[in-house]
N, CA, C, O and the ligand as a Tripos MOL2 file, in Angstrom:
@<TRIPOS>MOLECULE
protein
  273   271    69     0     0
PROTEIN
NO_CHARGES

@<TRIPOS>ATOM
      1 N         116.9980  133.8140  -97.9050 N.3       1 MET1
      2 CA        117.5740  134.4030  -99.1710 C.3       1 MET1
      3 C         118.3190  135.6650  -98.7530 C.2       1 MET1
      4 O         117.7520  136.6010  -98.1890 O.2       1 MET1
      5 N         119.5980  135.6470  -99.0510 N.am      2 ALA2
      6 CA        120.4910  136.9190  -98.7710 C.3       2 ALA2
      7 C         120.7410  137.7340 -100.0450 C.2       2 ALA2
      8 O         121.0580  137.2750 -101.1420 O.2       2 ALA2
      9 N         120.5510  138.9950  -99.7270 N.am      3 VAL3
     10 CA        120.7790  139.9640 -100.7120 C.3       3 VAL3
     11 C         122.0300  140.7690 -100.3620 C.2       3 VAL3
     12 O         122.0980  141.4860  -99.3630 O.2       3 VAL3
     13 N         123.0610  140.5950 -101.2910 N.am      4 SER4
     14 CA        124.2330  141.3260 -101.1320 C.3       4 SER4
     15 C         124.1950  142.9110 -101.3690 C.2       4 SER4
     16 O         123.7610  143.3870 -102.4180 O.2       4 SER4
     17 N         124.6680  143.6660 -100.3480 N.am      5 THR5
     18 CA        124.5250  145.0410 -100.5670 C.3       5 THR5
     19 C         125.9000  145.5460 -100.8270 C.2       5 THR5
     20 O         126.1330  146.7290 -101.0740 O.2       5 THR5
     21 N         126.7950  144.6220 -100.7640 N.am      6 LYS6
     22 CA        128.2760  145.0540 -101.2580 C.3       6 LYS6
     23 C         128.3090  145.7320 -102.5430 C.2       6 LYS6
     24 O         127.9050  145.0280 -103.4690 O.2       6 LYS6
     25 N         128.6670  146.8630 -102.8420 N.am      7 LYS7
     26 CA        128.7130  147.3480 -104.1690 C.3       7 LYS7
     27 C         130.2540  147.4400 -104.6180 C.2       7 LYS7
     28 O         131.1170  147.9620 -103.9120 O.2       7 LYS7
     29 N         130.4660  146.9300 -105.7420 N.am      8 GLN8
     30 CA        131.9080  146.8840 -106.1330 C.3       8 GLN8
     31 C         132.3240  148.2740 -106.7320 C.2       8 GLN8
     32 O         131.6960  148.7240 -107.6900 O.2       8 GLN8
     33 N         133.2940  148.9060 -106.2210 N.am      9 LEU9
     34 CA        133.7010  150.0660 -106.7360 C.3       9 LEU9
     35 C         134.3800  150.0180 -107.9040 C.2       9 LEU9
     36 O         135.1640  149.0790 -108.0420 O.2       9 LEU9
     37 N         134.2360  151.0290 -109.0260 N.am     10 PRO10
     38 CA        134.8620  151.0090 -110.2470 C.3      10 PRO10
     39 C         136.2920  151.1660 -109.9310 C.2      10 PRO10
     40 O         136.7010  151.6450 -108.8730 O.2      10 PRO10
     41 N         137.0510  150.7310 -110.9150 N.am     11 LYS11
     42 CA        138.7610  150.9390 -110.8370 C.3      11 LYS11
     43 C         138.8600  152.1760 -111.5480 C.2      11 LYS11
     44 O         138.0790  152.5600 -112.4190 O.2      11 LYS11
     45 N         140.0150  152.8590 -111.0590 N.am     12 VAL12
     46 CA        140.3880  154.1430 -111.6060 C.3      12 VAL12
     47 C         141.9480  153.8160 -111.9800 C.2      12 VAL12
     48 O         142.6640  153.1080 -111.2730 O.2      12 VAL12
     49 N         142.3220  154.3750 -113.0740 N.am     13 CYS13
     50 CA        143.6710  154.4180 -113.5350 C.3      13 CYS13
     51 C         144.5200  155.3930 -112.7910 C.2      13 CYS13
     52 O         144.2750  156.6000 -112.7670 O.2      13 CYS13
     53 N         145.6470  154.7590 -112.1110 N.am     14 ARG14
     54 CA        146.5200  155.7170 -111.4500 C.3      14 ARG14
     55 C         147.2290  156.8030 -112.1680 C.2      14 ARG14
     56 O         147.6010  157.8600 -111.6580 O.2      14 ARG14
     57 N         147.4000  156.3900 -113.5650 N.am     15 GLU15
     58 CA        148.2070  157.3110 -114.4520 C.3      15 GLU15
     59 C         147.3320  158.5540 -114.9940 C.2      15 GLU15
     60 O         147.6860  159.7260 -114.8610 O.2      15 GLU15
     61 N         146.3420  158.2090 -115.5180 N.am     16 CYS16
     62 CA        145.3760  159.3080 -116.0460 C.3      16 CYS16
     63 C         144.0210  159.5350 -115.3230 C.2      16 CYS16
     64 O         143.1660  160.3010 -115.7670 O.2      16 CYS16
     65 N         143.8840  158.8320 -114.2020 N.am     17 HIS17
     66 CA        142.5370  159.0650 -113.3550 C.3      17 HIS17
     67 C         141.2690  158.7220 -114.1210 C.2      17 HIS17
     68 O         140.1890  159.0710 -113.6460 O.2      17 HIS17
     69 N         141.3280  158.0390 -115.3170 N.am     18 ARG18
     70 CA        140.2180  157.6020 -115.8140 C.3      18 ARG18
     71 C         139.5610  156.2910 -115.2030 C.2      18 ARG18
     72 O         140.2070  155.3170 -114.8190 O.2      18 ARG18
     73 N         138.1840  156.4140 -115.1710 N.am     19 VAL19
     74 CA        137.5590  155.1230 -114.6550 C.3      19 VAL19
     75 C         137.5740  154.0330 -115.7270 C.2      19 VAL19
     76 O         137.2220  154.2270 -116.8900 O.2      19 VAL19
     77 N         137.9690  152.9850 -115.2850 N.am     20 VAL20
     78 CA        138.2570  151.7620 -116.1550 C.3      20 VAL20
     79 C         137.2250  150.7090 -115.8800 C.2      20 VAL20
     80 O         136.9130  150.4050 -114.7280 O.2      20 VAL20
     81 N         136.6450  150.1000 -117.0480 N.am     21 ASP21
     82 CA        135.8170  149.0440 -116.9230 C.3      21 ASP21
     83 C         136.4190  147.7060 -116.7560 C.2      21 ASP21
     84 O         135.9170  146.9250 -115.9470 O.2      21 ASP21
     85 N         137.4590  147.3750 -117.4570 N.am     22 GLY22
     86 CA        138.1620  146.1370 -117.4070 C.3      22 GLY22
     87 C         139.3610  146.0820 -116.4150 C.2      22 GLY22
     88 O         139.3470  146.6910 -115.3460 O.2      22 GLY22
     89 N         140.3540  145.3470 -116.8190 N.am     23 GLU23
     90 CA        141.4950  145.3330 -115.9370 C.3      23 GLU23
     91 C         142.6670  146.0840 -116.3070 C.2      23 GLU23
     92 O         143.6920  146.0180 -115.6280 O.2      23 GLU23
     93 N         142.5780  146.7930 -117.3420 N.am     24 THR24
     94 CA        143.6430  147.7120 -118.0330 C.3      24 THR24
     95 C         142.9980  148.8670 -118.3990 C.2      24 THR24
     96 O         141.8110  148.8500 -118.7250 O.2      24 THR24
     97 N         143.8700  150.1890 -118.3730 N.am     25 CYS25
     98 CA        143.3130  151.3780 -118.8350 C.3      25 CYS25
     99 C         143.4120  151.2690 -120.3330 C.2      25 CYS25
    100 O         144.4180  150.7260 -120.7910 O.2      25 CYS25
    101 N         142.4810  151.7220 -121.1520 N.am     26 VAL26
    102 CA        142.3920  151.7630 -122.5850 C.3      26 VAL26
    103 C         143.3700  152.9120 -122.9820 C.2      26 VAL26
    104 O         143.9250  152.8480 -124.0790 O.2      26 VAL26
    105 N         143.5780  153.8270 -122.2510 N.am     27 ILE27
    106 CA        144.5770  155.0370 -122.6310 C.3      27 ILE27
    107 C         145.9950  154.8200 -122.4300 C.2      27 ILE27
    108 O         146.8540  155.0520 -123.2810 O.2      27 ILE27
    109 N         146.2290  154.3090 -121.1210 N.am     28 CYS28
    110 CA        147.6540  154.1100 -120.8550 C.3      28 CYS28
    111 C         148.1210  152.5320 -121.0060 C.2      28 CYS28
    112 O         149.2920  152.2010 -120.8200 O.2      28 CYS28
    113 N         147.2390  151.7360 -121.3100 N.am     29 SER29
    114 CA        147.3300  150.2650 -121.2860 C.3      29 SER29
    115 C         148.1950  149.8880 -120.1060 C.2      29 SER29
    116 O         149.1240  149.0850 -120.1860 O.2      29 SER29
    117 N         147.8460  150.4880 -119.0610 N.am     30 THR30
    118 CA        148.4240  150.0600 -117.7240 C.3      30 THR30
    119 C         147.6460  149.2000 -116.8140 C.2      30 THR30
    120 O         146.4420  149.4390 -116.9150 O.2      30 THR30
    121 N         147.8950  148.3900 -116.0630 N.am     31 SER31
    122 CA        147.0140  147.7360 -114.9550 C.3      31 SER31
    123 C         147.2340  148.2870 -113.6480 C.2      31 SER31
    124 O         146.7870  147.7380 -112.6410 O.2      31 SER31
    125 N         147.9490  149.4250 -113.6160 N.am     32 ASN32
    126 CA        148.0140  150.2050 -112.2750 C.3      32 ASN32
    127 C         146.7260  150.8780 -111.9880 C.2      32 ASN32
    128 O         146.5870  152.0620 -112.2930 O.2      32 ASN32
    129 N         145.7950  150.2230 -111.4350 N.am     33 LEU33
    130 CA        144.6500  150.5300 -111.1590 C.3      33 LEU33
    131 C         144.4340  150.8310 -109.6530 C.2      33 LEU33
    132 O         145.2570  150.3860 -108.8530 O.2      33 LEU33
    133 N         143.3890  151.5520 -109.2230 N.am     34 SER34
    134 CA        143.1570  151.7620 -107.8340 C.3      34 SER34
    135 C         141.5350  151.8960 -107.7250 C.2      34 SER34
    136 O         140.8230  152.4520 -108.5620 O.2      34 SER34
    137 N         141.0730  151.2360 -106.4510 N.am     35 THR35
    138 CA        139.7520  151.4260 -106.0510 C.3      35 THR35
    139 C         139.5170  152.5390 -104.9680 C.2      35 THR35
    140 O         138.3860  152.8640 -104.6070 O.2      35 THR35
    141 N         140.6880  153.1070 -104.4690 N.am     36 ASP36
    142 CA        140.7060  153.9760 -103.3900 C.3      36 ASP36
    143 C         140.8300  155.4090 -104.1710 C.2      36 ASP36
    144 O         141.9130  155.8850 -104.5100 O.2      36 ASP36
    145 N         139.6290  155.9920 -104.3930 N.am     37 TRP37
    146 CA        139.6430  157.3270 -105.0650 C.3      37 TRP37
    147 C         138.3130  158.0570 -104.6600 C.2      37 TRP37
    148 O         137.3680  157.4890 -104.1120 O.2      37 TRP37
    149 N         138.3510  159.2230 -104.9550 N.am     38 SER38
    150 CA        137.1310  160.0320 -104.5240 C.3      38 SER38
    151 C         136.9720  161.2740 -105.4930 C.2      38 SER38
    152 O         137.9390  161.7610 -106.0780 O.2      38 SER38
    153 N         135.8190  161.6960 -105.6050 N.am     39 GLY39
    154 CA        135.4420  162.6570 -106.5640 C.3      39 GLY39
    155 C         135.2010  162.3630 -107.8940 C.2      39 GLY39
    156 O         136.1870  162.0470 -108.5600 O.2      39 GLY39
    157 N         134.0400  162.3950 -108.4770 N.am     40 TYR40
    158 CA        133.7790  161.7730 -109.8040 C.3      40 TYR40
    159 C         133.6120  162.8470 -110.8310 C.2      40 TYR40
    160 O         132.9640  163.8450 -110.5180 O.2      40 TYR40
    161 N         134.0920  162.7520 -111.9350 N.am     41 LEU41
    162 CA        134.1330  163.9090 -112.9380 C.3      41 LEU41
    163 C         133.7540  163.2560 -114.2940 C.2      41 LEU41
    164 O         134.4070  162.3380 -114.7910 O.2      41 LEU41
    165 N         132.6640  163.7950 -114.8430 N.am     42 VAL42
    166 CA        132.5220  163.3470 -116.3020 C.3      42 VAL42
    167 C         132.8000  164.5280 -117.3060 C.2      42 VAL42
    168 O         132.3070  165.6520 -117.2100 O.2      42 VAL42
    169 N         133.6880  164.0870 -118.3070 N.am     43 VAL43
    170 CA        134.0680  165.1430 -119.1630 C.3      43 VAL43
    171 C         133.5640  164.6530 -120.4090 C.2      43 VAL43
    172 O         133.8570  163.5520 -120.8740 O.2      43 VAL43
    173 N         132.6550  165.6480 -121.0420 N.am     44 ILE44
    174 CA        132.0950  165.3690 -122.1420 C.3      44 ILE44
    175 C         132.7820  166.2760 -123.3030 C.2      44 ILE44
    176 O         133.0100  165.7950 -124.4140 O.2      44 ILE44
    177 N         133.0790  167.5470 -122.9880 N.am     45 ASP45
    178 CA        133.7850  168.2550 -123.9280 C.3      45 ASP45
    179 C         135.1030  169.0260 -123.2560 C.2      45 ASP45
    180 O         135.0820  170.1570 -122.7710 O.2      45 ASP45
    181 N         136.1640  168.2080 -123.3370 N.am     46 PRO46
    182 CA        137.3130  168.6340 -122.7340 C.3      46 PRO46
    183 C         138.0470  169.8810 -123.1710 C.2      46 PRO46
    184 O         138.8340  170.4740 -122.4340 O.2      46 PRO46
    185 N         137.7430  170.2590 -124.4380 N.am     47 ILE47
    186 CA        138.4470  171.4910 -124.9840 C.3      47 ILE47
    187 C         137.8070  172.7200 -124.4310 C.2      47 ILE47
    188 O         138.4880  173.7210 -124.2070 O.2      47 ILE47
    189 N         136.4380  172.6810 -124.1880 N.am     48 ASN48
    190 CA        135.7800  173.8850 -123.5470 C.3      48 ASN48
    191 C         135.4740  173.6890 -122.0650 C.2      48 ASN48
    192 O         134.6610  174.4310 -121.5160 O.2      48 ASN48
    193 N         136.0940  172.7200 -121.4020 N.am     49 SER49
    194 CA        135.8890  172.5700 -120.0470 C.3      49 SER49
    195 C         137.1240  172.9130 -119.1790 C.2      49 SER49
    196 O         138.2340  172.3950 -119.2990 O.2      49 SER49
    197 N         136.7500  173.9060 -118.2500 N.am     50 GLU50
    198 CA        137.8830  174.5050 -117.3990 C.3      50 GLU50
    199 C         138.4560  173.4230 -116.4870 C.2      50 GLU50
    200 O         139.6610  173.3230 -116.2580 O.2      50 GLU50
    201 N         137.4770  172.5850 -115.9610 N.am     51 VAL51
    202 CA        137.9650  171.5880 -115.0390 C.3      51 VAL51
    203 C         138.8140  170.6950 -115.6870 C.2      51 VAL51
    204 O         139.9460  170.4650 -115.2610 O.2      51 VAL51
    205 N         138.2900  170.1070 -116.8190 N.am     52 ALA52
    206 CA        139.1230  169.3270 -117.5890 C.3      52 ALA52
    207 C         140.6780  169.7190 -117.9140 C.2      52 ALA52
    208 O         141.6090  168.9160 -117.8400 O.2      52 ALA52
    209 N         140.7940  171.0670 -118.2800 N.am     53 LYS53
    210 CA        142.1180  171.6780 -118.3160 C.3      53 LYS53
    211 C         142.9080  171.7510 -117.1030 C.2      53 LYS53
    212 O         144.1330  171.6320 -117.1210 O.2      53 LYS53
    213 N         142.2840  171.9300 -116.1300 N.am     54 LYS54
    214 CA        142.9620  171.9290 -114.7990 C.3      54 LYS54
    215 C         143.5360  170.5960 -114.2960 C.2      54 LYS54
    216 O         144.5350  170.5600 -113.5780 O.2      54 LYS54
    217 N         142.9060  169.5630 -114.6780 N.am     55 VAL55
    218 CA        143.2100  168.1550 -114.3950 C.3      55 VAL55
    219 C         144.1570  167.5390 -115.3880 C.2      55 VAL55
    220 O         144.7340  166.4830 -115.1300 O.2      55 VAL55
    221 N         144.3500  168.2840 -116.6960 N.am     56 ASN56
    222 CA        144.9030  167.6480 -117.7540 C.3      56 ASN56
    223 C         144.2820  166.5870 -118.4610 C.2      56 ASN56
    224 O         144.9350  165.6390 -118.8980 O.2      56 ASN56
    225 N         142.9630  166.7050 -118.6070 N.am     57 ILE57
    226 CA        142.2440  165.7340 -119.4500 C.3      57 ILE57
    227 C         141.8930  166.2570 -120.6830 C.2      57 ILE57
    228 O         141.2320  167.2920 -120.7790 O.2      57 ILE57
    229 N         142.3290  165.5510 -121.7370 N.am     58 ASN58
    230 CA        141.9440  165.8470 -123.1170 C.3      58 ASN58
    231 C         141.1900  164.9500 -123.7930 C.2      58 ASN58
    232 O         140.9690  165.1490 -124.9880 O.2      58 ASN58
    233 N         140.6610  163.7890 -123.1230 N.am     59 LEU59
    234 CA        139.8350  163.0280 -123.8370 C.3      59 LEU59
    235 C         138.3840  162.6780 -123.0990 C.2      59 LEU59
    236 O         138.4050  162.2670 -121.9380 O.2      59 LEU59
    237 N         137.3310  162.8230 -123.6900 N.am     60 PRO60
    238 CA        136.0260  162.7250 -123.0770 C.3      60 PRO60
    239 C         135.9150  161.4160 -122.2020 C.2      60 PRO60
    240 O         136.4370  160.3790 -122.6090 O.2      60 PRO60
    241 N         135.3040  161.4550 -121.1170 N.am     61 GLY61
    242 CA        135.1250  160.0930 -120.3000 C.3      61 GLY61
    243 C         134.8360  160.4310 -118.9230 C.2      61 GLY61
    244 O         134.3860  161.5260 -118.5860 O.2      61 GLY61
    245 N         135.1070  159.4490 -118.1030 N.am     62 ARG62
    246 CA        134.6640  159.4520 -116.6830 C.3      62 ARG62
    247 C         136.0240  159.4270 -115.8750 C.2      62 ARG62
    248 O         136.8600  158.5440 -116.0670 O.2      62 ARG62
    249 N         136.1840  160.3740 -115.0270 N.am     63 TYR63
    250 CA        137.4550  160.4320 -114.2200 C.3      63 TYR63
    251 C         137.2720  160.5590 -112.8220 C.2      63 TYR63
    252 O         136.2210  161.0300 -112.3870 O.2      63 TYR63
    253 N         138.3150  160.1350 -111.9660 N.am     64 ALA64
    254 CA        138.1910  160.5550 -110.5810 C.3      64 ALA64
    255 C         139.1950  161.6750 -110.2510 C.2      64 ALA64
    256 O         140.3210  161.7740 -110.7400 O.2      64 ALA64
    257 N         138.6690  162.4490 -109.4160 N.am     65 LEU65
    258 CA        139.5400  163.6470 -109.0710 C.3      65 LEU65
    259 C         140.7780  163.4980 -108.2330 C.2      65 LEU65
    260 O         141.7980  164.1590 -108.4310 O.2      65 LEU65
    261 N         140.6170  162.4550 -107.1380 N.am     66 LYS66
    262 CA        141.6300  162.1890 -106.2160 C.3      66 LYS66
    263 C         141.8790  160.6340 -106.3600 C.2      66 LYS66
    264 O         140.9180  159.8780 -106.2180 O.2      66 LYS66
    265 N         142.9890  160.1930 -106.6040 N.am     67 VAL67
    266 CA        143.4240  158.7830 -106.7360 C.3      67 VAL67
    267 C         144.4640  158.5360 -105.5310 C.2      67 VAL67
    268 O         145.4520  159.2680 -105.4620 O.2      67 VAL67
    269 N         144.2730  157.5900 -104.6460 N.am     68 ARG68
    270 CA        145.3040  157.2670 -103.7220 C.3      68 ARG68
    271 C         146.0460  156.0320 -104.1170 C.2      68 ARG68
    272 O         146.9710  155.6180 -103.4190 O.2      68 ARG68
    273 ZN        145.1160  155.5050 -117.8410 Zn       69 ZN69
@<TRIPOS>BOND
     1     1     2 1
     2     2     3 1
     3     3     4 2
     4     3     5 am
     5     5     6 1
     6     6     7 1
     7     7     8 2
     8     7     9 am
     9     9    10 1
    10    10    11 1
    11    11    12 2
    12    11    13 am
    13    13    14 1
    14    14    15 1
    15    15    16 2
    16    15    17 am
    17    17    18 1
    18    18    19 1
    19    19    20 2
    20    19    21 am
    21    21    22 1
    22    22    23 1
    23    23    24 2
    24    23    25 am
    25    25    26 1
    26    26    27 1
    27    27    28 2
    28    27    29 am
    29    29    30 1
    30    30    31 1
    31    31    32 2
    32    31    33 am
    33    33    34 1
    34    34    35 1
    35    35    36 2
    36    35    37 am
    37    37    38 1
    38    38    39 1
    39    39    40 2
    40    39    41 am
    41    41    42 1
    42    42    43 1
    43    43    44 2
    44    43    45 am
    45    45    46 1
    46    46    47 1
    47    47    48 2
    48    47    49 am
    49    49    50 1
    50    50    51 1
    51    51    52 2
    52    51    53 am
    53    53    54 1
    54    54    55 1
    55    55    56 2
    56    55    57 am
    57    57    58 1
    58    58    59 1
    59    59    60 2
    60    59    61 am
    61    61    62 1
    62    62    63 1
    63    63    64 2
    64    63    65 am
    65    65    66 1
    66    66    67 1
    67    67    68 2
    68    67    69 am
    69    69    70 1
    70    70    71 1
    71    71    72 2
    72    71    73 am
    73    73    74 1
    74    74    75 1
    75    75    76 2
    76    75    77 am
    77    77    78 1
    78    78    79 1
    79    79    80 2
    80    79    81 am
    81    81    82 1
    82    82    83 1
    83    83    84 2
    84    83    85 am
    85    85    86 1
    86    86    87 1
    87    87    88 2
    88    87    89 am
    89    89    90 1
    90    90    91 1
    91    91    92 2
    92    91    93 am
    93    93    94 1
    94    94    95 1
    95    95    96 2
    96    95    97 am
    97    97    98 1
    98    98    99 1
    99    99   100 2
   100    99   101 am
   101   101   102 1
   102   102   103 1
   103   103   104 2
   104   103   105 am
   105   105   106 1
   106   106   107 1
   107   107   108 2
   108   107   109 am
   109   109   110 1
   110   110   111 1
   111   111   112 2
   112   111   113 am
   113   113   114 1
   114   114   115 1
   115   115   116 2
   116   115   117 am
   117   117   118 1
   118   118   119 1
   119   119   120 2
   120   119   121 am
   121   121   122 1
   122   122   123 1
   123   123   124 2
   124   123   125 am
   125   125   126 1
   126   126   127 1
   127   127   128 2
   128   127   129 am
   129   129   130 1
   130   130   131 1
   131   131   132 2
   132   131   133 am
   133   133   134 1
   134   134   135 1
   135   135   136 2
   136   135   137 am
   137   137   138 1
   138   138   139 1
   139   139   140 2
   140   139   141 am
   141   141   142 1
   142   142   143 1
   143   143   144 2
   144   143   145 am
   145   145   146 1
   146   146   147 1
   147   147   148 2
   148   147   149 am
   149   149   150 1
   150   150   151 1
   151   151   152 2
   152   151   153 am
   153   153   154 1
   154   154   155 1
   155   155   156 2
   156   155   157 am
   157   157   158 1
   158   158   159 1
   159   159   160 2
   160   159   161 am
   161   161   162 1
   162   162   163 1
   163   163   164 2
   164   163   165 am
   165   165   166 1
   166   166   167 1
   167   167   168 2
   168   167   169 am
   169   169   170 1
   170   170   171 1
   171   171   172 2
   172   171   173 am
   173   173   174 1
   174   174   175 1
   175   175   176 2
   176   175   177 am
   177   177   178 1
   178   178   179 1
   179   179   180 2
   180   179   181 am
   181   181   182 1
   182   182   183 1
   183   183   184 2
   184   183   185 am
   185   185   186 1
   186   186   187 1
   187   187   188 2
   188   187   189 am
   189   189   190 1
   190   190   191 1
   191   191   192 2
   192   191   193 am
   193   193   194 1
   194   194   195 1
   195   195   196 2
   196   195   197 am
   197   197   198 1
   198   198   199 1
   199   199   200 2
   200   199   201 am
   201   201   202 1
   202   202   203 1
   203   203   204 2
   204   203   205 am
   205   205   206 1
   206   206   207 1
   207   207   208 2
   208   207   209 am
   209   209   210 1
   210   210   211 1
   211   211   212 2
   212   211   213 am
   213   213   214 1
   214   214   215 1
   215   215   216 2
   216   215   217 am
   217   217   218 1
   218   218   219 1
   219   219   220 2
   220   219   221 am
   221   221   222 1
   222   222   223 1
   223   223   224 2
   224   223   225 am
   225   225   226 1
   226   226   227 1
   227   227   228 2
   228   227   229 am
   229   229   230 1
   230   230   231 1
   231   231   232 2
   232   231   233 am
   233   233   234 1
   234   234   235 1
   235   235   236 2
   236   235   237 am
   237   237   238 1
   238   238   239 1
   239   239   240 2
   240   239   241 am
   241   241   242 1
   242   242   243 1
   243   243   244 2
   244   243   245 am
   245   245   246 1
   246   246   247 1
   247   247   248 2
   248   247   249 am
   249   249   250 1
   250   250   251 1
   251   251   252 2
   252   251   253 am
   253   253   254 1
   254   254   255 1
   255   255   256 2
   256   255   257 am
   257   257   258 1
   258   258   259 1
   259   259   260 2
   260   259   261 am
   261   261   262 1
   262   262   263 1
   263   263   264 2
   264   263   265 am
   265   265   266 1
   266   266   267 1
   267   267   268 2
   268   267   269 am
   269   269   270 1
   270   270   271 1
   271   271   272 2
@<TRIPOS>SUBSTRUCTURE
     1 MET1         2 RESIDUE 1 A MET
     2 ALA2         6 RESIDUE 1 A ALA
     3 VAL3        10 RESIDUE 1 A VAL
     4 SER4        14 RESIDUE 1 A SER
     5 THR5        18 RESIDUE 1 A THR
     6 LYS6        22 RESIDUE 1 A LYS
     7 LYS7        26 RESIDUE 1 A LYS
     8 GLN8        30 RESIDUE 1 A GLN
     9 LEU9        34 RESIDUE 1 A LEU
    10 PRO10       38 RESIDUE 1 A PRO
    11 LYS11       42 RESIDUE 1 A LYS
    12 VAL12       46 RESIDUE 1 A VAL
    13 CYS13       50 RESIDUE 1 A CYS
    14 ARG14       54 RESIDUE 1 A ARG
    15 GLU15       58 RESIDUE 1 A GLU
    16 CYS16       62 RESIDUE 1 A CYS
    17 HIS17       66 RESIDUE 1 A HIS
    18 ARG18       70 RESIDUE 1 A ARG
    19 VAL19       74 RESIDUE 1 A VAL
    20 VAL20       78 RESIDUE 1 A VAL
    21 ASP21       82 RESIDUE 1 A ASP
    22 GLY22       86 RESIDUE 1 A GLY
    23 GLU23       90 RESIDUE 1 A GLU
    24 THR24       94 RESIDUE 1 A THR
    25 CYS25       98 RESIDUE 1 A CYS
    26 VAL26      102 RESIDUE 1 A VAL
    27 ILE27      106 RESIDUE 1 A ILE
    28 CYS28      110 RESIDUE 1 A CYS
    29 SER29      114 RESIDUE 1 A SER
    30 THR30      118 RESIDUE 1 A THR
    31 SER31      122 RESIDUE 1 A SER
    32 ASN32      126 RESIDUE 1 A ASN
    33 LEU33      130 RESIDUE 1 A LEU
    34 SER34      134 RESIDUE 1 A SER
    35 THR35      138 RESIDUE 1 A THR
    36 ASP36      142 RESIDUE 1 A ASP
    37 TRP37      146 RESIDUE 1 A TRP
    38 SER38      150 RESIDUE 1 A SER
    39 GLY39      154 RESIDUE 1 A GLY
    40 TYR40      158 RESIDUE 1 A TYR
    41 LEU41      162 RESIDUE 1 A LEU
    42 VAL42      166 RESIDUE 1 A VAL
    43 VAL43      170 RESIDUE 1 A VAL
    44 ILE44      174 RESIDUE 1 A ILE
    45 ASP45      178 RESIDUE 1 A ASP
    46 PRO46      182 RESIDUE 1 A PRO
    47 ILE47      186 RESIDUE 1 A ILE
    48 ASN48      190 RESIDUE 1 A ASN
    49 SER49      194 RESIDUE 1 A SER
    50 GLU50      198 RESIDUE 1 A GLU
    51 VAL51      202 RESIDUE 1 A VAL
    52 ALA52      206 RESIDUE 1 A ALA
    53 LYS53      210 RESIDUE 1 A LYS
    54 LYS54      214 RESIDUE 1 A LYS
    55 VAL55      218 RESIDUE 1 A VAL
    56 ASN56      222 RESIDUE 1 A ASN
    57 ILE57      226 RESIDUE 1 A ILE
    58 ASN58      230 RESIDUE 1 A ASN
    59 LEU59      234 RESIDUE 1 A LEU
    60 PRO60      238 RESIDUE 1 A PRO
    61 GLY61      242 RESIDUE 1 A GLY
    62 ARG62      246 RESIDUE 1 A ARG
    63 TYR63      250 RESIDUE 1 A TYR
    64 ALA64      254 RESIDUE 1 A ALA
    65 LEU65      258 RESIDUE 1 A LEU
    66 LYS66      262 RESIDUE 1 A LYS
    67 VAL67      266 RESIDUE 1 A VAL
    68 ARG68      270 RESIDUE 1 A ARG
    69 ZN69       273 GROUP 0 **** ****
């Protein structure tokens, strides 16, 4: 019995850096996605978040800091 340890990386939108669950970004409706990213950022309150302002995020959600 073989157990797969390979974990599938979530896809990230190259346009807005949002972590995407499906095949297209719900914000940009683009399929320009990347699995080569680093830095995980969860934005709950973008209006009061300095980090969110810095990376131009104005919607709550999960984001990647660096997308290649
Ligand atoms: Zn997007």
